[in-house]
PDB file of N, CA, C and O in Angstrom, chain B, residues numbered from 101:
ATOM      1  N   UNK B 101       0.856  -1.171   0.000  1.00  0.00           N
ATOM      2  CA  UNK B 101       0.000   0.000   0.000  1.00  0.00           C
ATOM      3  C   UNK B 101       0.905   1.237   0.000  1.00  0.00           C
ATOM      4  O   UNK B 101       1.815   1.348   0.822  1.00  0.00           O
ATOM      5  N   UNK B 102       0.653   2.143  -0.906  1.00  0.00           N
ATOM      6  CA  UNK B 102       1.485   3.340  -0.975  1.00  0.00           C
ATOM      7  C   UNK B 102       1.042   4.385   0.056  1.00  0.00           C
ATOM      8  O   UNK B 102       0.002   4.254   0.702  1.00  0.00           O
ATOM      9  N   UNK B 103       1.865   5.417   0.180  1.00  0.00           N
ATOM     10  CA  UNK B 103       1.640   6.414   1.222  1.00  0.00           C
ATOM     11  C   UNK B 103       0.333   7.177   1.043  1.00  0.00           C
ATOM     12  O   UNK B 103      -0.374   7.423   2.021  1.00  0.00           O
ATOM     13  N   UNK B 104      -0.003   7.557  -0.197  1.00  0.00           N
ATOM     14  CA  UNK B 104      -1.231   8.329  -0.409  1.00  0.00           C
ATOM     15  C   UNK B 104      -2.460   7.510  -0.073  1.00  0.00           C
ATOM     16  O   UNK B 104      -3.444   8.047   0.435  1.00  0.00           O
ATOM     17  N   UNK B 105      -2.415   6.226  -0.347  1.00  0.00           N
ATOM     18  CA  UNK B 105      -3.552   5.366  -0.026  1.00  0.00           C
ATOM     19  C   UNK B 105      -3.699   5.243   1.489  1.00  0.00           C
ATOM     20  O   UNK B 105      -4.813   5.228   2.011  1.00  0.00           O
ATOM     21  N   UNK B 106      -2.568   5.156   2.191  1.00  0.00           N
ATOM     22  CA  UNK B 106      -2.629   5.055   3.651  1.00  0.00           C
ATOM     23  C   UNK B 106      -3.193   6.328   4.269  1.00  0.00           C
ATOM     24  O   UNK B 106      -3.952   6.261   5.236  1.00  0.00           O
ATOM     25  N   UNK B 107      -2.830   7.497   3.719  1.00  0.00           N
ATOM     26  CA  UNK B 107      -3.361   8.737   4.280  1.00  0.00           C
ATOM     27  C   UNK B 107      -4.850   8.868   4.001  1.00  0.00           C
ATOM     28  O   UNK B 107      -5.583   9.411   4.828  1.00  0.00           O
ATOM     29  N   UNK B 108      -5.314   8.379   2.850  1.00  0.00           N
ATOM     30  CA  UNK B 108      -6.752   8.420   2.555  1.00  0.00           C
ATOM     31  C   UNK B 108      -7.514   7.547   3.542  1.00  0.00           C
ATOM     32  O   UNK B 108      -8.577   7.934   4.027  1.00  0.00           O
ATOM     33  N   UNK B 109      -6.969   6.361   3.842  1.00  0.00           N
ATOM     34  CA  UNK B 109      -7.626   5.472   4.803  1.00  0.00           C
ATOM     35  C   UNK B 109      -7.665   6.134   6.161  1.00  0.00           C
ATOM     36  O   UNK B 109      -8.683   6.070   6.851  1.00  0.00           O
ATOM     37  N   UNK B 110      -6.573   6.772   6.562  1.00  0.00           N
ATOM     38  CA  UNK B 110      -6.524   7.444   7.848  1.00  0.00           C
ATOM     39  C   UNK B 110      -7.521   8.594   7.897  1.00  0.00           C
ATOM     40  O   UNK B 110      -8.201   8.782   8.906  1.00  0.00           O
ATOM     41  N   UNK B 111      -7.614   9.362   6.819  1.00  0.00           N
ATOM     42  CA  UNK B 111      -8.537  10.493   6.803  1.00  0.00           C
ATOM     43  C   UNK B 111      -9.982  10.034   6.847  1.00  0.00           C
ATOM     44  O   UNK B 111     -10.799  10.628   7.550  1.00  0.00           O
ATOM     45  N   UNK B 112     -10.306   8.985   6.106  1.00  0.00           N
ATOM     46  CA  UNK B 112     -11.696   8.531   6.115  1.00  0.00           C
ATOM     47  C   UNK B 112     -12.056   7.904   7.453  1.00  0.00           C
ATOM     48  O   UNK B 112     -13.178   8.078   7.929  1.00  0.00           O
ATOM     49  N   UNK B 113     -11.131   7.182   8.066  1.00  0.00           N
ATOM     50  CA  UNK B 113     -11.450   6.599   9.374  1.00  0.00           C
ATOM     51  C   UNK B 113     -11.594   7.699  10.422  1.00  0.00           C
ATOM     52  O   UNK B 113     -12.432   7.601  11.317  1.00  0.00           O
ATOM     53  N   UNK B 114     -10.781   8.743  10.311  1.00  0.00           N
ATOM     54  CA  UNK B 114     -10.902   9.875  11.235  1.00  0.00           C
ATOM     55  C   UNK B 114     -12.237  10.578  11.025  1.00  0.00           C
ATOM     56  O   UNK B 114     -12.897  10.966  11.990  1.00  0.00           O
ATOM     57  N   UNK B 115     -12.630  10.740   9.781  1.00  0.00           N
ATOM     58  CA  UNK B 115     -13.911  11.386   9.489  1.00  0.00           C
ATOM     59  C   UNK B 115     -15.067  10.564  10.040  1.00  0.00           C
ATOM     60  O   UNK B 115     -16.016  11.120  10.594  1.00  0.00           O
ATOM     61  N   UNK B 116     -14.995   9.255   9.895  1.00  0.00           N
ATOM     62  CA  UNK B 116     -16.061   8.397  10.432  1.00  0.00           C
ATOM     63  C   UNK B 116     -16.158   8.512  11.951  1.00  0.00           C
ATOM     64  O   UNK B 116     -17.256   8.559  12.506  1.00  0.00           O
ATOM     65  N   UNK B 117     -15.000   8.556  12.623  1.00  0.00           N
ATOM     66  CA  UNK B 117     -15.013   8.709  14.077  1.00  0.00           C
ATOM     67  C   UNK B 117     -15.590  10.056  14.488  1.00  0.00           C
ATOM     68  O   UNK B 117     -16.343  10.137  15.458  1.00  0.00           O
ATOM     69  N   UNK B 118     -15.248  11.108  13.763  1.00  0.00           N
ATOM     70  CA  UNK B 118     -15.798  12.431  14.052  1.00  0.00           C
ATOM     71  C   UNK B 118     -17.307  12.470  13.846  1.00  0.00           C
ATOM     72  O   UNK B 118     -18.032  13.087  14.626  1.00  0.00           O
ATOM     73  N   UNK B 119     -17.774  11.807  12.793  1.00  0.00           N
ATOM     74  CA  UNK B 119     -19.218  11.757  12.531  1.00  0.00           C
ATOM     75  C   UNK B 119     -19.941  11.076  13.681  1.00  0.00           C
ATOM     76  O   UNK B 119     -20.962  11.572  14.157  1.00  0.00           O
ATOM     77  N   UNK B 120     -19.413   9.937  14.130  1.00  0.00           N
ATOM     78  CA  UNK B 120     -20.043   9.225  15.246  1.00  0.00           C
ATOM     79  C   UNK B 120     -20.048  10.079  16.509  1.00  0.00           C
ATOM     80  O   UNK B 120     -21.036  10.112  17.242  1.00  0.00           O
ATOM     81  N   UNK B 121     -18.935  10.769  16.755  1.00  0.00           N
ATOM     82  CA  UNK B 121     -18.848  11.600  17.949  1.00  0.00           C
ATOM     83  C   UNK B 121     -19.854  12.749  17.887  1.00  0.00           C
ATOM     84  O   UNK B 121     -20.553  13.017  18.864  1.00  0.00           O
ATOM     85  N   UNK B 122     -19.927  13.424  16.744  1.00  0.00           N
ATOM     86  CA  UNK B 122     -20.868  14.539  16.609  1.00  0.00           C
ATOM     87  C   UNK B 122     -22.310  14.071  16.744  1.00  0.00           C
ATOM     88  O   UNK B 122     -23.129  14.752  17.361  1.00  0.00           O
ATOM     89  N   UNK B 123     -22.623  12.916  16.174  1.00  0.00           N
ATOM     90  CA  UNK B 123     -23.991  12.398  16.297  1.00  0.00           C
ATOM     91  C   UNK B 123     -24.332  12.107  17.749  1.00  0.00           C
ATOM     92  O   UNK B 123     -25.450  12.379  18.187  1.00  0.00           O
ATOM     93  N   UNK B 124     -23.365  11.548  18.515  1.00  0.00           N
ATOM     94  CA  UNK B 124     -23.609  11.289  19.933  1.00  0.00           C
ATOM     95  C   UNK B 124     -23.799  12.594  20.709  1.00  0.00           C
ATOM     96  O   UNK B 124     -24.656  12.683  21.588  1.00  0.00           O
ATOM     97  N   UNK B 125     -22.997  13.596  20.378  1.00  0.00           N
ATOM     98  CA  UNK B 125     -23.114  14.876  21.074  1.00  0.00           C
ATOM     99  C   UNK B 125     -24.443  15.560  20.773  1.00  0.00           C
ATOM    100  O   UNK B 125     -25.054  16.152  21.662  1.00  0.00           O
ATOM    101  N   UNK B 126     -24.888  15.481  19.529  1.00  0.00           N
ATOM    102  CA  UNK B 126     -26.141  16.133  19.141  1.00  0.00           C
ATOM    103  C   UNK B 126     -27.335  15.471  19.808  1.00  0.00           C
ATOM    104  O   UNK B 126     -28.344  16.129  20.062  1.00  0.00           O
ATOM    105  N   UNK B 127     -27.235  14.173  20.096  1.00  0.00           N
ATOM    106  CA  UNK B 127     -28.339  13.505  20.788  1.00  0.00           C
ATOM    107  C   UNK B 127     -28.581  14.113  22.173  1.00  0.00           C
ATOM    108  O   UNK B 127     -29.711  14.133  22.661  1.00  0.00           O
ATOM    109  N   UNK B 128     -27.516  14.604  22.795  1.00  0.00           N
ATOM    110  CA  UNK B 128     -27.638  15.246  24.109  1.00  0.00           C
ATOM    111  C   UNK B 128     -27.806  16.744  23.921  1.00  0.00           C
ATOM    112  O   UNK B 128     -27.016  17.538  24.432  1.00  0.00           O
ATOM    113  N   UNK B 129     -28.833  17.120  23.192  1.00  0.00           N
ATOM    114  CA  UNK B 129     -29.015  18.522  22.818  1.00  0.00           C
ATOM    115  C   UNK B 129     -29.284  19.442  24.004  1.00  0.00           C
ATOM    116  O   UNK B 129     -29.085  20.652  23.893  1.00  0.00           O
ATOM    117  N   UNK B 130     -29.725  18.908  25.120  1.00  0.00           N
ATOM    118  CA  UNK B 130     -30.011  19.739  26.279  1.00  0.00           C
ATOM    119  C   UNK B 130     -28.735  20.293  26.916  1.00  0.00           C
ATOM    120  O   UNK B 130     -28.807  21.192  27.754  1.00  0.00           O
ATOM    121  N   UNK B 131     -27.571  19.769  26.531  1.00  0.00           N
ATOM    122  CA  UNK B 131     -26.308  20.232  27.097  1.00  0.00           C
ATOM    123  C   UNK B 131     -25.743  21.464  26.396  1.00  0.00           C
ATOM    124  O   UNK B 131     -24.821  22.097  26.909  1.00  0.00           O
ATOM    125  N   UNK B 132     -26.287  21.809  25.228  1.00  0.00           N
ATOM    126  CA  UNK B 132     -25.686  22.844  24.390  1.00  0.00           C
ATOM    127  C   UNK B 132     -26.690  23.950  24.065  1.00  0.00           C
ATOM    128  O   UNK B 132     -27.904  23.753  24.123  1.00  0.00           O
ATOM    129  N   UNK B 133     -26.149  25.112  23.724  1.00  0.00           N
ATOM    130  CA  UNK B 133     -27.006  26.223  23.302  1.00  0.00           C
ATOM    131  C   UNK B 133     -27.420  25.997  21.849  1.00  0.00           C
ATOM    132  O   UNK B 133     -26.894  25.117  21.168  1.00  0.00           O
ATOM    133  N   UNK B 134     -28.367  26.802  21.392  1.00  0.00           N
ATOM    134  CA  UNK B 134     -28.847  26.671  20.014  1.00  0.00           C
ATOM    135  C   UNK B 134     -27.739  26.950  19.007  1.00  0.00           C
ATOM    136  O   UNK B 134     -27.649  26.275  17.981  1.00  0.00           O
ATOM    137  N   UNK B 135     -26.907  27.925  19.285  1.00  0.00           N
ATOM    138  CA  UNK B 135     -25.826  28.246  18.340  1.00  0.00           C
ATOM    139  C   UNK B 135     -24.791  27.127  18.280  1.00  0.00           C
ATOM    140  O   UNK B 135     -24.254  26.831  17.213  1.00  0.00           O
ATOM    141  N   UNK B 136     -24.512  26.507  19.423  1.00  0.00           N
ATOM    142  CA  UNK B 136     -23.573  25.386  19.434  1.00  0.00           C
ATOM    143  C   UNK B 136     -24.139  24.206  18.650  1.00  0.00           C
ATOM    144  O   UNK B 136     -23.414  23.541  17.909  1.00  0.00           O
ATOM    145  N   UNK B 137     -25.433  23.948  18.815  1.00  0.00           N
ATOM    146  CA  UNK B 137     -26.063  22.852  18.084  1.00  0.00           C
ATOM    147  C   UNK B 137     -26.052  23.109  16.577  1.00  0.00           C
ATOM    148  O   UNK B 137     -25.802  22.198  15.788  1.00  0.00           O
ATOM    149  N   UNK B 138     -26.323  24.346  16.188  1.00  0.00           N
ATOM    150  CA  UNK B 138     -26.294  24.681  14.761  1.00  0.00           C
ATOM    151  C   UNK B 138     -24.904  24.461  14.187  1.00  0.00           C
ATOM    152  O   UNK B 138     -24.761  23.935  13.084  1.00  0.00           O
ATOM    153  N   UNK B 139     -23.882  24.861  14.929  1.00  0.00           N
ATOM    154  CA  UNK B 139     -22.498  24.693  14.475  1.00  0.00           C
ATOM    155  C   UNK B 139     -22.136  23.209  14.355  1.00  0.00           C
ATOM    156  O   UNK B 139     -21.500  22.801  13.383  1.00  0.00           O
ATOM    157  N   UNK B 140     -22.538  22.408  15.339  1.00  0.00           N
ATOM    158  CA  UNK B 140     -22.243  20.974  15.291  1.00  0.00           C
ATOM    159  C   UNK B 140     -22.954  20.314  14.122  1.00  0.00           C
ATOM    160  O   UNK B 140     -22.375  19.471  13.438  1.00  0.00           O
ATOM    161  N   UNK B 141     -24.202  20.693  13.891  1.00  0.00           N
ATOM    162  CA  UNK B 141     -24.950  20.112  12.772  1.00  0.00           C
ATOM    163  C   UNK B 141     -24.349  20.522  11.439  1.00  0.00           C
ATOM    164  O   UNK B 141     -24.323  19.725  10.501  1.00  0.00           O
ATOM    165  N   UNK B 142     -23.866  21.753  11.343  1.00  0.00           N
ATOM    166  CA  UNK B 142     -23.217  22.201  10.111  1.00  0.00           C
ATOM    167  C   UNK B 142     -21.927  21.418   9.875  1.00  0.00           C
ATOM    168  O   UNK B 142     -21.645  20.997   8.753  1.00  0.00           O
ATOM    169  N   UNK B 143     -21.157  21.227  10.925  1.00  0.00           N
ATOM    170  CA  UNK B 143     -19.916  20.463  10.796  1.00  0.00           C
ATOM    171  C   UNK B 143     -20.204  19.012  10.417  1.00  0.00           C
ATOM    172  O   UNK B 143     -19.477  18.421   9.619  1.00  0.00           O
ATOM    173  N   UNK B 144     -21.245  18.449  10.979  1.00  0.00           N
ATOM    174  CA  UNK B 144     -21.631  17.079  10.656  1.00  0.00           C
ATOM    175  C   UNK B 144     -22.006  16.956   9.189  1.00  0.00           C
ATOM    176  O   UNK B 144     -21.617  15.997   8.522  1.00  0.00           O
ATOM    177  N   UNK B 145     -22.756  17.918   8.692  1.00  0.00           N
ATOM    178  CA  UNK B 145     -23.165  17.913   7.290  1.00  0.00           C
ATOM    179  C   UNK B 145     -21.947  18.004   6.370  1.00  0.00           C
ATOM    180  O   UNK B 145     -21.870  17.287   5.372  1.00  0.00           O
ATOM    181  N   UNK B 146     -20.993  18.884   6.701  1.00  0.00           N
ATOM    182  CA  UNK B 146     -19.783  19.044   5.892  1.00  0.00           C
ATOM    183  C   UNK B 146     -18.956  17.765   5.906  1.00  0.00           C
ATOM    184  O   UNK B 146     -18.458  17.335   4.866  1.00  0.00           O
ATOM    185  N   UNK B 147     -18.810  17.162   7.066  1.00  0.00           N
ATOM    186  CA  UNK B 147     -18.045  15.922   7.173  1.00  0.00           C
ATOM    187  C   UNK B 147     -18.657  14.809   6.332  1.00  0.00           C
ATOM    188  O   UNK B 147     -17.945  14.090   5.631  1.00  0.00           O
ATOM    189  N   UNK B 148     -19.971  14.670   6.405  1.00  0.00           N
ATOM    190  CA  UNK B 148     -20.632  13.621   5.625  1.00  0.00           C
ATOM    191  C   UNK B 148     -20.457  13.840   4.132  1.00  0.00           C
ATOM    192  O   UNK B 148     -20.257  12.882   3.386  1.00  0.00           O
ATOM    193  N   UNK B 149     -20.531  15.091   3.686  1.00  0.00           N
ATOM    194  CA  UNK B 149     -20.339  15.389   2.266  1.00  0.00           C
ATOM    195  C   UNK B 149     -18.909  15.084   1.830  1.00  0.00           C
ATOM    196  O   UNK B 149     -18.697  14.492   0.772  1.00  0.00           O
ATOM    197  N   UNK B 150     -17.925  15.485   2.639  1.00  0.00           N
ATOM    198  CA  UNK B 150     -16.530  15.236   2.299  1.00  0.00           C
ATOM    199  C   UNK B 150     -16.218  13.746   2.293  1.00  0.00           C
ATOM    200  O   UNK B 150     -15.464  13.273   1.443  1.00  0.00           O
ATOM    201  N   UNK B 151     -16.785  13.011   3.224  1.00  0.00           N
ATOM    202  CA  UNK B 151     -16.565  11.570   3.268  1.00  0.00           C
ATOM    203  C   UNK B 151     -17.170  10.904   2.045  1.00  0.00           C
ATOM    204  O   UNK B 151     -16.571   9.988   1.481  1.00  0.00           O
ATOM    205  N   UNK B 152     -18.344  11.348   1.628  1.00  0.00           N
ATOM    206  CA  UNK B 152     -18.979  10.775   0.438  1.00  0.00           C
ATOM    207  C   UNK B 152     -18.135  11.034  -0.805  1.00  0.00           C
ATOM    208  O   UNK B 152     -18.007  10.159  -1.662  1.00  0.00           O
ATOM    209  N   UNK B 153     -17.561  12.227  -0.907  1.00  0.00           N
ATOM    210  CA  UNK B 153     -16.708  12.556  -2.052  1.00  0.00           C
ATOM    211  C   UNK B 153     -15.448  11.697  -2.035  1.00  0.00           C
ATOM    212  O   UNK B 153     -15.048  11.164  -3.070  1.00  0.00           O
ATOM    213  N   UNK B 154     -14.821  11.559  -0.867  1.00  0.00           N
ATOM    214  CA  UNK B 154     -13.601  10.760  -0.760  1.00  0.00           C
ATOM    215  C   UNK B 154     -13.864   9.301  -1.091  1.00  0.00           C
ATOM    216  O   UNK B 154     -13.053   8.662  -1.760  1.00  0.00           O
ATOM    217  N   UNK B 155     -14.988   8.768  -0.630  1.00  0.00           N
ATOM    218  CA  UNK B 155     -15.309   7.374  -0.912  1.00  0.00           C
ATOM    219  C   UNK B 155     -15.667   7.185  -2.387  1.00  0.00           C
ATOM    220  O   UNK B 155     -15.383   6.134  -2.962  1.00  0.00           O
ATOM    221  N   UNK B 156     -16.274   8.173  -2.988  1.00  0.00           N
ATOM    222  CA  UNK B 156     -16.605   8.073  -4.409  1.00  0.00           C
ATOM    223  C   UNK B 156     -15.336   8.049  -5.255  1.00  0.00           C
ATOM    224  O   UNK B 156     -15.276   7.356  -6.271  1.00  0.00           O
ATOM    225  N   UNK B 157     -14.326   8.803  -4.836  1.00  0.00           N
ATOM    226  CA  UNK B 157     -13.057   8.828  -5.578  1.00  0.00           C
ATOM    227  C   UNK B 157     -12.329   7.501  -5.485  1.00  0.00           C
ATOM    228  O   UNK B 157     -11.718   7.064  -6.460  1.00  0.00           O
ATOM    229  N   UNK B 158     -12.381   6.854  -4.337  1.00  0.00           N
ATOM    230  CA  UNK B 158     -11.628   5.622  -4.136  1.00  0.00           C
ATOM    231  C   UNK B 158     -12.448   4.378  -4.423  1.00  0.00           C
ATOM    232  O   UNK B 158     -11.921   3.268  -4.348  1.00  0.00           O
ATOM    233  N   UNK B 159     -13.705   4.531  -4.745  1.00  0.00           N
ATOM    234  CA  UNK B 159     -14.553   3.378  -5.017  1.00  0.00           C
ATOM    235  C   UNK B 159     -14.092   2.642  -6.263  1.00  0.00           C
ATOM    236  O   UNK B 159     -13.791   3.255  -7.287  1.00  0.00           O
ATOM    237  N   UNK B 160     -14.042   1.324  -6.161  1.00  0.00           N
ATOM    238  CA  UNK B 160     -13.623   0.512  -7.298  1.00  0.00           C
ATOM    239  C   UNK B 160     -14.710  -0.474  -7.683  1.00  0.00           C
ATOM    240  O   UNK B 160     -14.441  -1.515  -8.283  1.00  0.00           O
ATOM    241  N   UNK B 161     -15.931  -0.135  -7.333  1.00  0.00           N
ATOM    242  CA  UNK B 161     -17.048  -1.017  -7.604  1.00  0.00           C
ATOM    243  C   UNK B 161     -17.719  -0.708  -8.933  1.00  0.00           C
ATOM    244  O   UNK B 161     -17.120  -0.109  -9.826  1.00  0.00           O
ATOM    245  N   UNK B 162     -18.936  -1.117  -9.041  1.00  0.00           N
ATOM    246  CA  UNK B 162     -19.701  -0.879 -10.250  1.00  0.00           C
ATOM    247  C   UNK B 162     -20.055   0.598 -10.379  1.00  0.00           C
ATOM    248  O   UNK B 162     -20.032   1.339  -9.396  1.00  0.00           O
ATOM    249  N   UNK B 163     -20.378   1.012 -11.576  1.00  0.00           N
ATOM    250  CA  UNK B 163     -20.801   2.372 -11.786  1.00  0.00           C
ATOM    251  C   UNK B 163     -19.715   3.305 -12.293  1.00  0.00           C
ATOM    252  O   UNK B 163     -19.944   4.503 -12.457  1.00  0.00           O
ATOM    253  N   UNK B 164     -18.548   2.762 -12.536  1.00  0.00           N
ATOM    254  CA  UNK B 164     -17.451   3.607 -13.039  1.00  0.00           C
ATOM    255  C   UNK B 164     -17.382   3.557 -14.526  1.00  0.00           C
ATOM    256  O   UNK B 164     -16.523   4.203 -15.126  1.00  0.00           O
TER     257      UNK B 164
END
């Protein structure tokens, strides 16, 4: 496995962990203000979009 492939795997696994963490934090919405919740939801949306783009680039399945 070359270096660029290893960094992509690391970035996607980090993104997945961040997504799980943000989803857990958002479930406890009573702990945060409205502005904090909006910021977390925005970050979650951006992370999911970036992860989808990264996975689409590295996908080797059907549809190419």
